[in-house]
DRENNUMI-752243 format. One record per residue (C-alpha): residue number from 1; residue in one letter; x negated, y, z negated. Coordinates in Angstrom, 3 decimals. Layout:
BEGIN
+-----+---------+----------+----------+----------+
: num : residuo :        u :        v :        w :
+-----+---------+----------+----------+----------+
: NUM :       A :        X :        Y :        Z :
...
+-----+---------+----------+----------+----------+
//
This chain:
BEGIN
+-----+---------+----------+----------+----------+
: num : residuo :        u :        v :        w :
+-----+---------+----------+----------+----------+
:   1 :       M :  -29.131 :   -4.910 :   46.316 :
:   2 :       R :  -30.155 :   -4.305 :   49.921 :
:   3 :       L :  -33.892 :   -4.789 :   50.401 :
:   4 :       A :  -34.377 :   -1.306 :   51.856 :
:   5 :       K :  -32.641 :    0.209 :   48.848 :
:   6 :       Y :  -34.754 :   -1.951 :   46.516 :
:   7 :       L :  -37.947 :   -0.566 :   48.080 :
:   8 :       A :  -36.619 :    2.969 :   47.835 :
:   9 :       H :  -35.841 :    2.455 :   44.153 :
:  10 :       A :  -39.336 :    1.040 :   43.672 :
:  11 :       G :  -40.773 :    4.288 :   44.970 :
:  12 :       V :  -42.389 :    2.668 :   48.008 :
:  13 :       A :  -40.804 :    5.010 :   50.545 :
:  14 :       S :  -37.540 :    6.686 :   51.482 :
:  15 :       R :  -34.773 :    4.303 :   52.496 :
:  16 :       R :  -35.218 :    5.055 :   56.185 :
:  17 :       A :  -38.986 :    4.567 :   55.975 :
:  18 :       A :  -38.433 :    1.359 :   53.996 :
:  19 :       E :  -36.227 :    0.026 :   56.792 :
:  20 :       E :  -39.095 :    0.578 :   59.237 :
:  21 :       L :  -41.516 :   -1.268 :   56.953 :
:  22 :       I :  -39.146 :   -4.224 :   56.772 :
:  23 :       R :  -38.505 :   -4.393 :   60.514 :
:  24 :       A :  -42.274 :   -4.308 :   61.095 :
:  25 :       G :  -42.630 :   -7.540 :   59.098 :
:  26 :       R :  -44.655 :   -5.949 :   56.308 :
:  27 :       V :  -42.350 :   -7.042 :   53.471 :
:  28 :       R :  -42.107 :  -10.428 :   51.789 :
:  29 :       V :  -39.513 :  -11.642 :   49.318 :
:  30 :       G :  -40.446 :  -14.776 :   47.413 :
:  31 :       G :  -43.352 :  -15.276 :   49.810 :
:  32 :       E :  -41.143 :  -15.151 :   52.909 :
:  33 :       V :  -41.354 :  -12.376 :   55.491 :
:  34 :       I :  -38.021 :  -10.561 :   55.679 :
:  35 :       T :  -37.174 :   -8.328 :   58.656 :
:  36 :       D :  -33.572 :   -7.521 :   57.774 :
:  37 :       P :  -33.236 :   -4.267 :   55.734 :
:  38 :       A :  -29.829 :   -5.472 :   54.498 :
:  39 :       H :  -31.280 :   -8.648 :   52.952 :
:  40 :       D :  -29.733 :   -9.147 :   49.517 :
:  41 :       T :  -32.463 :   -8.793 :   46.901 :
:  42 :       A :  -31.777 :   -9.747 :   43.313 :
:  43 :       A :  -33.269 :   -7.995 :   40.310 :
:  44 :       G :  -36.529 :   -9.652 :   39.351 :
:  45 :       A :  -37.230 :  -10.912 :   42.862 :
:  46 :       E :  -40.873 :  -11.214 :   43.914 :
:  47 :       V :  -41.220 :   -8.445 :   46.504 :
:  48 :       A :  -44.478 :   -7.449 :   48.176 :
:  49 :       V :  -45.391 :   -4.846 :   50.801 :
:  50 :       D :  -48.588 :   -5.519 :   52.744 :
:  51 :       G :  -49.430 :   -8.145 :   50.133 :
:  52 :       E :  -49.046 :   -5.786 :   47.176 :
:  53 :       A :  -46.342 :   -6.563 :   44.635 :
:  54 :       V :  -43.765 :   -3.861 :   44.034 :
:  55 :       A :  -41.156 :   -3.396 :   41.355 :
:  56 :       P :  -38.846 :   -0.583 :   40.290 :
:  57 :       E :  -40.609 :    2.039 :   38.204 :
:  58 :       P :  -39.354 :    4.979 :   36.131 :
:  59 :       R :  -38.099 :    7.821 :   38.307 :
:  60 :       E :  -39.883 :   11.161 :   38.393 :
:  61 :       V :  -39.042 :   14.327 :   40.298 :
:  62 :       W :  -41.469 :   17.247 :   40.400 :
:  63 :       A :  -41.152 :   20.772 :   41.764 :
:  64 :       L :  -44.203 :   22.355 :   43.363 :
:  65 :       N :  -44.768 :   25.878 :   44.643 :
:  66 :       K :  -46.826 :   24.841 :   47.654 :
:  67 :       P :  -49.721 :   27.120 :   48.571 :
:  68 :       A :  -50.671 :   27.838 :   52.173 :
:  69 :       G :  -53.149 :   25.358 :   53.625 :
:  70 :       V :  -51.848 :   22.372 :   51.640 :
:  71 :       I :  -50.334 :   19.546 :   53.677 :
:  72 :       S :  -46.853 :   18.181 :   52.930 :
:  73 :       T :  -47.824 :   14.522 :   53.140 :
:  74 :       A :  -48.713 :   11.825 :   50.632 :
:  75 :       S :  -52.307 :   11.829 :   51.884 :
:  76 :       E :  -54.425 :   13.909 :   54.222 :
:  77 :       P :  -57.044 :   12.177 :   56.394 :
:  78 :       G :  -58.931 :   15.443 :   56.963 :
:  79 :       R :  -60.379 :   17.987 :   54.581 :
:  80 :       R :  -57.176 :   19.764 :   53.613 :
:  81 :       R :  -55.484 :   18.928 :   50.311 :
:  82 :       A :  -52.177 :   17.053 :   50.195 :
:  83 :       V :  -49.280 :   18.099 :   47.970 :
:  84 :       T :  -49.548 :   14.868 :   45.975 :
:  85 :       E :  -53.031 :   15.896 :   44.839 :
:  86 :       L :  -51.524 :   18.828 :   42.931 :
:  87 :       V :  -49.300 :   16.655 :   40.714 :
:  88 :       D :  -50.737 :   14.886 :   37.672 :
:  89 :       S :  -48.693 :   11.686 :   37.631 :
:  90 :       E :  -49.421 :    7.961 :   37.596 :
:  91 :       R :  -46.423 :    7.284 :   39.834 :
:  92 :       R :  -46.538 :    6.828 :   43.603 :
:  93 :       L :  -45.037 :   10.158 :   44.536 :
:  94 :       Y :  -43.980 :   11.263 :   48.001 :
:  95 :       P :  -42.944 :   14.708 :   49.235 :
:  96 :       I :  -39.222 :   15.109 :   49.897 :
:  97 :       G :  -39.120 :   16.846 :   53.248 :
:  98 :       R :  -41.899 :   19.045 :   54.565 :
:  99 :       L :  -43.238 :   22.546 :   54.830 :
: 100 :       D :  -45.716 :   23.570 :   57.516 :
: 101 :       A :  -49.305 :   23.960 :   56.347 :
: 102 :       D :  -49.082 :   27.756 :   56.596 :
: 103 :       S :  -45.706 :   27.913 :   54.816 :
: 104 :       T :  -45.313 :   28.203 :   51.044 :
: 105 :       G :  -42.704 :   27.673 :   48.380 :
: 106 :       L :  -40.551 :   25.000 :   46.849 :
: 107 :       I :  -41.137 :   21.358 :   47.702 :
: 108 :       L :  -40.048 :   18.346 :   45.664 :
: 109 :       L :  -42.052 :   15.185 :   45.084 :
: 110 :       S :  -40.607 :   11.961 :   43.741 :
: 111 :       N :  -40.831 :    8.183 :   43.662 :
: 112 :       D :  -37.048 :    7.965 :   44.126 :
: 113 :       G :  -36.566 :    7.106 :   47.785 :
: 114 :       E :  -32.774 :    7.159 :   47.511 :
: 115 :       L :  -32.772 :   10.731 :   46.227 :
: 116 :       A :  -35.228 :   11.679 :   48.977 :
: 117 :       N :  -32.815 :   10.284 :   51.554 :
: 118 :       R :  -29.909 :   12.227 :   50.051 :
: 119 :       L :  -31.819 :   15.515 :   50.070 :
: 120 :       T :  -33.148 :   15.213 :   53.625 :
: 121 :       H :  -30.551 :   13.349 :   55.697 :
: 122 :       P :  -28.362 :   15.758 :   57.742 :
: 123 :       R :  -25.230 :   13.879 :   56.678 :
: 124 :       F :  -25.492 :   15.301 :   53.162 :
: 125 :       G :  -25.934 :   18.909 :   54.304 :
: 126 :       V :  -28.060 :   20.064 :   51.365 :
: 127 :       R :  -28.683 :   23.841 :   51.538 :
: 128 :       K :  -32.275 :   25.046 :   51.743 :
: 129 :       A :  -33.004 :   28.768 :   51.444 :
: 130 :       Y :  -36.065 :   30.563 :   52.804 :
: 131 :       R :  -37.527 :   34.037 :   52.550 :
: 132 :       V :  -38.696 :   34.893 :   56.051 :
: 133 :       V :  -40.886 :   37.829 :   57.085 :
: 134 :       L :  -40.520 :   38.580 :   60.798 :
: 135 :       R :  -42.950 :   40.261 :   63.154 :
: 136 :       R :  -40.556 :   43.176 :   63.718 :
: 137 :       P :  -37.331 :   44.393 :   62.105 :
: 138 :       P :  -34.504 :   42.228 :   63.457 :
: 139 :       A :  -31.601 :   43.852 :   65.279 :
: 140 :       E :  -28.098 :   43.119 :   64.027 :
: 141 :       R :  -27.388 :   41.106 :   67.182 :
: 142 :       E :  -30.255 :   38.766 :   66.239 :
: 143 :       L :  -28.793 :   38.209 :   62.789 :
: 144 :       E :  -25.368 :   37.531 :   64.258 :
: 145 :       A :  -26.883 :   35.008 :   66.667 :
: 146 :       L :  -28.517 :   33.183 :   63.771 :
: 147 :       R :  -25.234 :   33.216 :   61.849 :
: 148 :       R :  -23.417 :   31.664 :   64.821 :
: 149 :       G :  -26.154 :   29.139 :   65.579 :
: 150 :       V :  -28.760 :   29.278 :   68.333 :
: 151 :       R :  -29.679 :   26.826 :   71.056 :
: 152 :       L :  -32.988 :   24.997 :   70.690 :
: 153 :       E :  -34.587 :   22.452 :   73.014 :
: 154 :       D :  -33.211 :   19.641 :   70.831 :
: 155 :       G :  -29.693 :   21.076 :   70.702 :
: 156 :       P :  -27.798 :   23.928 :   69.045 :
: 157 :       T :  -28.287 :   24.660 :   65.367 :
: 158 :       A :  -25.479 :   24.863 :   62.860 :
: 159 :       P :  -24.540 :   28.363 :   61.656 :
: 160 :       A :  -27.000 :   29.803 :   59.135 :
: 161 :       E :  -26.394 :   32.088 :   56.175 :
: 162 :       V :  -28.436 :   35.239 :   56.763 :
: 163 :       S :  -28.937 :   38.346 :   54.632 :
: 164 :       R :  -31.411 :   41.216 :   54.804 :
: 165 :       V :  -33.907 :   41.501 :   51.965 :
: 166 :       G :  -36.203 :   44.157 :   53.430 :
: 167 :       E :  -36.962 :   45.889 :   56.703 :
: 168 :       R :  -38.550 :   42.764 :   58.183 :
: 169 :       E :  -37.574 :   40.211 :   55.537 :
: 170 :       L :  -34.530 :   37.922 :   55.527 :
: 171 :       E :  -33.127 :   35.239 :   53.274 :
: 172 :       L :  -31.986 :   32.447 :   55.566 :
: 173 :       T :  -30.132 :   29.331 :   54.402 :
: 174 :       I :  -29.655 :   26.236 :   56.537 :
: 175 :       R :  -28.271 :   22.735 :   56.019 :
: 176 :       E :  -30.495 :   21.050 :   58.592 :
: 177 :       G :  -34.156 :   20.111 :   58.512 :
: 178 :       R :  -35.564 :   19.923 :   62.009 :
: 179 :       K :  -39.279 :   20.284 :   62.595 :
: 180 :       R :  -40.365 :   23.944 :   62.425 :
: 181 :       Q :  -36.686 :   24.892 :   62.623 :
: 182 :       I :  -36.850 :   28.381 :   61.095 :
: 183 :       K :  -39.735 :   29.400 :   63.334 :
: 184 :       R :  -37.969 :   28.081 :   66.416 :
: 185 :       M :  -34.755 :   29.847 :   65.460 :
: 186 :       A :  -36.617 :   33.147 :   65.166 :
: 187 :       A :  -38.221 :   32.566 :   68.554 :
: 188 :       A :  -34.806 :   31.803 :   70.066 :
: 189 :       V :  -33.608 :   35.331 :   69.225 :
: 190 :       G :  -36.824 :   36.936 :   70.494 :
: 191 :       N :  -38.657 :   37.380 :   67.195 :
: 192 :       E :  -41.498 :   35.647 :   65.368 :
: 193 :       V :  -42.083 :   34.401 :   61.830 :
: 194 :       E :  -45.108 :   35.902 :   60.110 :
: 195 :       A :  -44.532 :   34.345 :   56.688 :
: 196 :       L :  -42.130 :   31.721 :   55.369 :
: 197 :       R :  -41.449 :   30.706 :   51.769 :
: 198 :       R :  -38.791 :   28.220 :   50.639 :
: 199 :       V :  -37.033 :   29.503 :   47.534 :
: 200 :       R :  -34.199 :   27.020 :   46.941 :
: 201 :       I :  -33.225 :   23.389 :   47.562 :
: 202 :       G :  -29.585 :   22.726 :   46.736 :
: 203 :       P :  -29.005 :   24.120 :   43.218 :
: 204 :       L :  -32.719 :   24.192 :   42.365 :
: 205 :       E :  -34.514 :   27.530 :   42.667 :
: 206 :       L :  -38.236 :   28.229 :   42.899 :
: 207 :       G :  -37.839 :   30.831 :   40.171 :
: 208 :       S :  -40.991 :   31.980 :   38.400 :
: 209 :       L :  -43.067 :   28.914 :   39.275 :
: 210 :       A :  -46.445 :   30.305 :   40.337 :
: 211 :       E :  -48.087 :   29.326 :   43.598 :
: 212 :       G :  -49.921 :   26.028 :   43.163 :
: 213 :       E :  -48.108 :   25.167 :   39.915 :
: 214 :       V :  -45.885 :   22.129 :   39.338 :
: 215 :       R :  -43.337 :   21.097 :   36.751 :
: 216 :       R :  -41.391 :   17.908 :   36.172 :
: 217 :       L :  -37.638 :   18.311 :   36.483 :
: 218 :       G :  -35.431 :   17.544 :   33.528 :
: 219 :       S :  -32.612 :   15.020 :   33.656 :
: 220 :       D :  -29.956 :   17.731 :   34.030 :
: 221 :       E :  -31.776 :   19.212 :   37.023 :
: 222 :       V :  -32.134 :   15.812 :   38.679 :
: 223 :       R :  -28.446 :   15.118 :   38.060 :
: 224 :       S :  -27.532 :   18.420 :   39.696 :
: 225 :       L :  -29.510 :   17.449 :   42.804 :
: 226 :       W :  -27.563 :   14.201 :   43.035 :
: 227 :       E :  -24.260 :   15.979 :   42.567 :
: 228 :       D :  -25.087 :   18.631 :   45.168 :
: 229 :       S :  -26.005 :   16.006 :   47.759 :
: 230 :       R :  -22.643 :   14.270 :   47.799 :
: 231 :       P :  -21.427 :   13.981 :   51.404 :
: 232 :       D :  -18.497 :   16.175 :   52.377 :
: 233 :       D :  -16.629 :   13.188 :   53.739 :
+-----+---------+----------+----------+----------+
//
């Protein structure tokens, strides 16, 4: 198994983050520093990151309805709470993707770095749906622009699925995950996001999960996430 994949399976980090750890010289295999993410690592190998031994651990995936003010990181150096603090688990969990501090809704946490990569990498095109309250009622031309894709400073977006929910509220589904993308898309059509709540990731819906509550996903739900994140090619 590739060393980066081994670390992802051990719950150390996502595969991409694991590659960075390896290239930085922070990983040893059998006491030797390895800087090649593709290094072949056998089961039972002695692997350590920053001097701490790591080994594959049972996979867990949790769904959280993130409240406003909670940070979508594994730890928060300031006074604000991190999403990992809301999950009662002995595993080293990491958030899969992010939500801004003032945004709410569905976020997944897991120690499965490979699944995290599948759900966040643009290649896999996993749908993420949001309920968005805008500052003013959007004109139809704004909705059409969002459906076609709008130009941002880091390039044009892919077409979005957009439907009206209320006078100022939309349900907007995208397959990308750029930083603050929904807010920037709204700004690109001359509007502004007042509230944003993620309600679906792939086949998994937020449902009746109350704000601040968490639940561990069952095996069928985890399997459906894997199946939904198969690349189109």
